[in-house]
SEMARRO-792300 format. One record per residue (C-alpha): residue number from 1; residue in one letter; x, y, z negated. Coordinates in pm, whole numbers, padded with zeros to 5 digits, always signed. Each point is the difference from the previous one (the first is absolute). Example, Ala and Ser with C-alpha at 12.3 -4.5 7.8 and 13.67 -1.06 7.14 Angstrom:
// SEMARRO-792300
  num  residu       x       y       z
    1       a  +01230  -00450  -00780
    2       s  +00137  +00344  +00066
//
This chain:
// SEMARRO-792300
  num  residu       x       y       z
    1       x  -07327  -00264  -01248
    2       x  -00103  -00054  +00304
    3       x  -00127  -00323  +00203
    4       x  +00284  -00007  +00185
    5       x  +00258  +00072  -00238
    6       x  -00145  -00277  -00181
    7       x  +00045  -00245  +00262
    8       x  +00338  +00092  +00110
    9       x  +00126  -00028  -00415
   10       x  -00176  -00373  +00036
   11       x  +00144  -00108  +00305
   12       x  +00306  +00070  -00142
   13       x  -00032  -00159  -00344
   14       x  -00204  -00309  +00196
   15       x  +00376  -00012  +00272
   16       x  +00237  +00012  -00310
   17       x  +00256  -00307  -00067
   18       x  +00155  -00085  -00330
   19       x  +00254  -00258  -00047
   20       x  +00071  -00210  -00254
   21       x  +00258  -00167  -00155
   22       x  +00049  -00408  -00015
   23       x  +00238  +00090  -00279
   24       x  -00290  +00187  -00221
   25       x  -00226  -00310  +00007
   26       x  +00240  -00215  -00192
   27       x  +00236  +00026  -00369
   28       x  +00160  +00323  +00005
   29       x  +00120  +00321  -00231
   30       x  +00238  +00184  -00186
   31       x  +00366  -00112  -00001
   32       x  -00043  -00057  -00346
   33       x  -00253  -00284  +00016
   34       x  -00260  -00168  +00228
   35       x  -00340  -00106  -00146
   36       x  -00101  -00304  +00178
   37       x  -00431  -00024  +00070
   38       x  -00223  -00279  +00049
   39       x  -00119  -00045  +00366
   40       x  +00304  +00215  +00178
   41       x  +00082  -00106  +00311
   42       x  +00260  -00367  +00092
   43       x  +00034  +00034  +00343
   44       x  +00002  +00264  +00271
   45       x  -00364  -00113  +00136
   46       x  -00131  +00056  -00345
   47       x  +00183  +00345  +00059
   48       x  -00219  +00039  +00236
   49       x  -00318  -00127  -00097
   50       x  +00012  +00266  -00295
   51       x  +00067  +00258  +00270
   52       x  -00269  -00097  +00194
   53       x  -00268  +00020  -00302
   54       x  +00170  +00382  -00020
   55       x  -00126  +00059  +00378
   56       x  -00336  -00175  -00075
   57       x  -00090  +00279  -00307
   58       x  +00198  +00274  +00167
   59       x  -00006  +00007  +00399
   60       x  +00255  +00243  +00021
   61       x  +00311  -00266  -00109
   62       x  +00046  -00281  +00303
   63       x  +00364  +00000  +00006
   64       x  +00252  -00199  -00252
   65       x  +00338  +00020  -00022
   66       x  +00282  -00268  -00030
   67       x  +00308  +00037  -00188
   68       x  +00290  -00250  +00082
   69       x  +00104  -00222  -00157
   70       x  -00280  +00019  -00232
   71       x  -00239  -00046  +00262
   72       x  +00177  -00291  +00177
   73       x  -00133  -00270  +00192
   74       x  +00073  -00266  +00248
   75       x  -00284  +00115  +00260
   76       x  -00020  +00411  +00046
   77       x  -00224  -00026  +00292
   78       x  -00234  -00219  -00168
   79       x  +00039  +00185  -00345
   80       x  -00124  +00321  +00191
   81       x  -00307  -00222  +00163
   82       x  -00049  -00102  -00317
   83       x  -00067  +00390  -00102
   84       x  -00201  +00034  +00318
   85       x  -00237  -00269  -00079
   86       x  -00036  +00185  -00322
   87       x  -00106  +00352  +00155
   88       x  +00348  +00150  -00107
   89       x  +00329  +00002  +00196
   90       x  +00342  +00000  -00057
   91       x  +00163  +00358  -00010
   92       x  +00355  +00148  -00097
   93       x  +00254  -00241  -00074
   94       x  +00221  +00106  -00294
   95       x  +00376  -00156  -00033
   96       x  +00176  -00072  -00288
   97       x  +00383  +00057  -00053
   98       x  -00009  +00126  -00396
   99       x  -00073  -00349  -00136
  100       x  +00331  -00258  +00055
  101       x  +00294  +00073  -00220
  102       x  +00205  +00071  +00314
  103       x  -00179  +00324  -00007
  104       x  +00126  +00107  -00283
  105       x  +00192  +00237  +00196
  106       x  -00165  +00101  +00246
  107       x  -00177  -00199  +00273
  108       x  +00060  +00141  +00369
  109       x  +00244  +00266  -00137
  110       x  +00155  -00286  -00229
  111       x  +00397  +00054  +00057
  112       x  +00013  -00378  +00070
  113       x  -00108  -00075  +00351
  114       x  -00087  -00294  -00076
  115       x  -00300  +00116  -00245
  116       x  -00069  +00272  +00316
  117       x  -00038  -00283  +00217
  118       x  -00218  -00225  -00198
  119       x  -00233  +00307  -00069
  120       x  -00011  +00068  +00352
  121       x  -00068  -00360  +00080
  122       x  -00308  +00068  -00243
  123       x  -00104  +00325  +00162
  124       x  +00006  -00150  +00298
  125       x  -00209  -00335  -00113
  126       x  -00285  +00272  -00129
  127       x  -00061  +00109  +00404
  128       x  -00015  -00337  +00088
  129       x  -00284  -00052  -00212
  130       x  -00132  +00329  +00142
  131       x  +00002  -00176  +00311
  132       x  -00173  -00324  -00144
  133       x  -00282  +00216  -00140
  134       x  -00032  +00294  +00218
  135       x  +00123  +00251  -00217
  136       x  +00055  +00369  +00054
  137       x  +00217  +00105  -00273
  138       x  +00340  -00130  -00186
  139       x  +00028  +00165  -00278
  140       x  +00307  +00076  -00192
  141       x  +00158  +00079  -00365
  142       x  +00330  +00002  -00095
  143       x  +00087  -00085  -00387
  144       x  +00403  +00119  +00147
  145       x  +00183  +00255  -00171
  146       x  +00249  +00037  -00317
  147       x  -00048  +00057  -00316
  148       x  +00367  +00146  -00081
  149       x  +00221  +00281  +00155
  150       x  +00286  -00140  +00220
  151       x  -00209  -00325  -00008
  152       x  +00009  -00019  +00410
  153       x  +00040  +00245  +00290
  154       x  -00310  +00219  +00030
  155       x  +00071  +00081  +00336
  156       x  +00075  -00342  +00116
  157       x  -00314  -00178  -00130
  158       x  -00187  +00275  +00242
  159       x  +00176  -00140  +00268
  160       x  -00095  -00410  -00091
  161       x  -00377  +00126  -00074
  162       x  -00016  +00145  +00360
  163       x  +00177  -00235  +00149
  164       x  -00252  -00289  -00112
  165       x  -00298  +00243  +00070
  166       x  +00127  +00028  +00351
  167       x  -00018  -00382  +00033
  168       x  -00306  -00078  -00098
  169       x  -00171  +00294  +00191
  170       x  +00133  -00121  +00311
  171       x  -00115  -00339  -00125
  172       x  -00396  +00184  +00009
  173       x  -00233  -00103  +00220
  174       x  -00180  +00275  +00281
  175       x  -00302  +00006  -00287
  176       x  +00187  -00025  -00293
  177       x  +00140  +00251  -00261
  178       x  +00286  +00029  -00315
  179       x  -00134  +00252  -00253
  180       x  +00233  +00081  -00274
  181       x  -00037  +00065  -00333
  182       x  +00179  +00145  -00284
  183       x  +00040  +00023  -00364
  184       x  +00132  +00281  -00207
  185       x  +00166  -00221  -00251
  186       x  +00022  -00409  -00120
  187       x  +00155  -00187  -00013
  188       x  +00321  +00197  +00124
  189       x  +00039  +00281  -00259
  190       x  +00255  +00203  +00110
  191       x  -00036  -00007  +00408
  192       x  -00330  -00157  +00203
  193       x  +00084  -00075  +00348
  194       x  -00353  +00102  +00128
  195       x  -00115  +00272  -00339
  196       x  -00197  +00234  +00194
  197       x  -00235  +00053  +00314
  198       x  +00253  +00225  +00143
  199       x  +00272  -00309  +00042
  200       x  -00282  -00228  +00135
  201       x  -00062  +00280  +00179
  202       x  +00333  +00023  +00129
  203       x  +00009  -00338  +00141
  204       x  -00278  -00025  +00170
  205       x  -00006  +00298  +00181
  206       x  +00345  -00148  +00162
  207       x  -00143  -00350  -00004
  208       x  -00280  +00132  +00235
  209       x  -00392  -00031  +00034
  210       x  -00037  -00341  -00142
  211       x  +00111  +00113  -00303
  212       x  -00185  +00183  -00275
  213       x  +00034  +00111  -00360
  214       x  -00237  -00169  -00277
  215       x  -00095  +00238  -00291
  216       x  -00019  -00190  -00305
  217       x  -00206  +00245  -00233
  218       x  +00151  -00161  -00309
  219       x  +00376  +00027  +00137
  220       x  +00025  +00401  -00116
  221       x  +00196  +00194  -00241
  222       x  -00282  +00170  -00268
  223       x  -00154  +00318  +00190
  224       x  +00120  -00065  +00301
  225       x  -00295  +00132  +00290
  226       x  -00101  -00365  +00213
  227       x  -00222  +00244  +00250
  228       x  +00276  +00156  +00079
  229       x  +00171  -00288  +00146
  230       x  -00288  -00131  +00101
  231       x  -00092  +00320  +00195
  232       x  +00414  +00034  +00121
  233       x  -00004  -00338  +00117
  234       x  -00319  -00085  +00206
  235       x  +00072  +00375  +00170
  236       x  +00355  -00179  +00112
  237       x  -00206  -00338  +00130
  238       x  +00190  -00152  -00258
  239       x  -00290  -00126  -00326
  240       x  -00036  -00353  +00127
  241       x  -00145  -00180  -00339
  242       x  -00113  +00088  -00361
  243       x  +00046  -00222  -00319
  244       x  -00254  +00120  -00246
  245       x  +00010  -00039  -00359
  246       x  +00017  +00253  -00286
  247       x  +00313  +00089  -00280
  248       x  +00017  +00152  -00313
  249       x  +00368  -00016  -00026
  250       x  +00169  -00165  +00322
  251       x  -00092  -00291  +00193
  252       x  -00258  -00140  -00230
  253       x  -00216  -00157  +00298
  254       x  -00327  +00060  -00174
  255       x  -00331  +00018  +00181
  256       x  -00041  +00270  +00256
  257       x  -00167  +00323  -00145
  258       x  +00041  -00145  -00360
  259       x  +00219  +00227  -00070
  260       x  -00044  +00330  +00200
  261       x  -00289  +00036  +00234
  262       x  +00005  +00314  +00045
  263       x  +00356  -00031  +00181
  264       x  -00127  -00298  +00216
  265       x  -00284  +00252  +00158
  266       x  +00282  +00277  +00037
  267       x  +00208  -00289  +00200
  268       x  -00306  -00144  +00193
  269       x  -00081  +00316  +00083
  270       x  +00313  +00120  +00130
  271       x  -00045  -00371  +00235
  272       x  -00328  +00134  +00116
  273       x  +00131  +00345  +00119
  274       x  +00263  -00157  +00155
  275       x  -00228  -00273  +00201
  276       x  +00170  -00295  -00219
  277       x  -00387  -00106  -00024
  278       x  -00022  -00085  +00313
  279       x  +00065  -00370  +00108
  280       x  +00219  +00084  +00284
  281       x  +00187  +00190  -00231
  282       x  +00136  -00386  -00073
  283       x  +00081  +00107  -00406
  284       x  -00053  -00289  -00195
  285       x  -00132  +00028  -00350
  286       x  +00111  -00266  -00210
  287       x  -00059  -00031  -00432
  288       x  +00325  -00102  -00134
  289       x  -00110  -00057  -00345
  290       x  +00094  -00261  -00351
  291       x  -00294  -00106  -00140
  292       x  +00137  -00100  -00346
  293       x  -00271  +00029  -00281
  294       x  -00285  +00044  +00222
  295       x  -00185  -00302  +00263
  296       x  +00176  +00015  +00308
  297       x  -00355  +00026  +00245
  298       x  -00208  +00242  -00158
  299       x  +00335  +00195  -00054
  300       x  +00075  -00003  +00396
  301       x  -00382  +00101  +00064
  302       x  +00026  +00235  -00259
  303       x  +00277  +00222  +00170
  304       x  -00167  -00028  +00325
  305       x  -00250  +00203  -00136
  306       x  +00243  +00232  -00123
  307       x  +00112  +00042  +00359
  308       x  -00343  +00008  +00153
  309       x  -00095  +00254  -00259
  310       x  +00308  +00195  +00065
  311       x  -00055  -00011  +00367
  312       x  -00371  +00092  +00005
  313       x  +00079  +00349  -00254
  314       x  +00276  +00017  +00275
  315       x  -00250  +00013  +00308
  316       x  -00252  +00255  -00198
  317       x  +00258  +00228  +00001
  318       x  -00180  +00315  +00212
  319       x  +00384  +00064  +00252
  320       x  -00179  +00290  +00188
  321       x  -00068  +00205  -00326
  322       x  +00335  -00100  -00111
  323       x  +00177  +00107  +00272
  324       x  -00265  +00329  -00001
  325       x  +00122  +00054  -00366
  326       x  +00357  -00093  +00057
  327       x  +00087  +00244  +00270
  328       x  -00184  +00258  -00215
  329       x  +00248  -00055  -00285
  330       x  -00284  -00068  -00227
  331       x  +00126  -00220  -00197
  332       x  -00214  -00114  -00300
  333       x  -00272  -00028  +00300
  334       x  +00240  -00273  +00164
  335       x  +00073  -00169  -00314
  336       x  -00345  -00033  -00098
  337       x  -00116  -00187  +00332
  338       x  +00233  -00267  -00091
  339       x  -00097  +00030  -00361
  340       x  -00384  -00012  +00093
  341       x  +00058  -00309  +00252
  342       x  +00180  -00211  -00273
  343       x  -00285  +00075  -00242
  344       x  -00232  -00150  +00175
  345       x  -00110  -00342  -00121
  346       x  +00045  -00222  +00338
  347       x  -00142  -00279  -00124
  348       x  -00354  -00036  +00162
  349       x  +00140  +00096  +00302
  350       x  +00260  -00284  +00018
  351       x  -00299  -00199  -00133
  352       x  -00157  +00087  +00298
  353       x  +00317  -00074  +00220
  354       x  +00044  -00376  -00152
  355       x  -00366  -00103  +00049
  356       x  -00013  +00120  +00374
  357       x  +00359  -00210  +00098
  358       x  -00188  -00293  -00218
  359       x  +00179  -00016  -00334
  360       x  -00129  +00114  -00315
  361       x  -00076  +00335  -00160
  362       x  +00155  -00105  -00325
  363       x  +00349  -00263  +00078
  364       x  +00068  +00025  -00321
  365       x  -00340  -00145  -00141
  366       x  -00032  -00218  +00265
  367       x  +00297  -00175  -00056
  368       x  -00029  -00064  -00364
  369       x  -00360  -00174  +00101
  370       x  +00174  -00208  +00246
  371       x  +00123  -00234  -00202
  372       x  +00339  +00044  +00211
  373       x  +00163  +00013  -00336
  374       x  -00107  -00273  -00142
  375       x  -00007  -00213  +00297
  376       x  +00376  +00043  +00057
  377       x  +00083  -00079  -00349
  378       x  -00094  -00347  +00026
  379       x  +00087  -00038  +00300
  380       x  +00364  +00114  -00042
  381       x  +00144  -00238  -00250
  382       x  +00328  -00195  +00042
  383       x  +00274  +00111  +00209
  384       x  +00223  +00305  +00043
  385       x  -00185  +00351  -00067
  386       x  +00154  +00236  +00249
  387       x  +00201  +00291  -00135
  388       x  +00269  +00160  -00001
  389       x  +00300  -00184  +00155
  390       x  -00258  -00240  +00104
//
């Protein structure tokens, strides 16, 4: 690799920003069981402290996403200031309209106007929190749907959804965005109100430029070509955010790159090809994971490193040579160029990048030696551990 190419790759890697989720530092897990761990945060501030450790060791994770009401506090401006003091900042605000008993039949698509009003009020509260924290993105995921044919009018539910989204969109500030997530199923098993990227895209297209699609890598049917979805949305200027995680069966929320690192590479290659790695593209690269059996902070550090490795390999693809092979119809040469990049050991390169950023060459080893795990285990005794539903 030429010195010029190497410098460009290192510059792109140094400018990468990966957002970590506050809830991943707390107790979380499967629908079957949430296993509690010693030393997990008891407050939003302690979640930020843990996020700051990830940033300290990796150098590319300076943003922590909030989840409301799990991160509710009396003063969100003060929480944002606390984050800045710790060397990070608050990022995406995630709404929660799926836990209350009132939402059994839906939230913004519920047949009862009173329940829809309650859900909408919460979404508007989240925009207020964005104003207080200076956050750009409001991420919306709806568990809304039906379990049985005839349970509700599918078209009417889309009308209710569109009305709620429009109301929220009109409330957004000039530099704020709405990112609409989708999910194939769960907990609605017959019909889900936002089941795929096409539904999310259609609503966002109608809303306007401040509405973007969020792609969660675990929210697709088996065999779905996620990189095609990414390429299409980038082409249309409608890819706003990622929720990175891994899956074997459904929405497993395993560590990014754990189940299929080659898929993560393919996805990020398409991001690079569509200009999505450029900071001005505005794409939020966020982890969305549930660490049920593994220690929280090291799992997040490993996930950040996995995304970095996939990105580095995507940057190594020689696009000029690839274009030549594609134009010549040389299938094997084209595929070989991607495989050569994927099979490159980029760990020494990334260690150099981290060192130049003032972070640790080996973040996992540095965290293990830091004593932070022992410290929080000793200090965070008593009080209510944060977790799902906190």
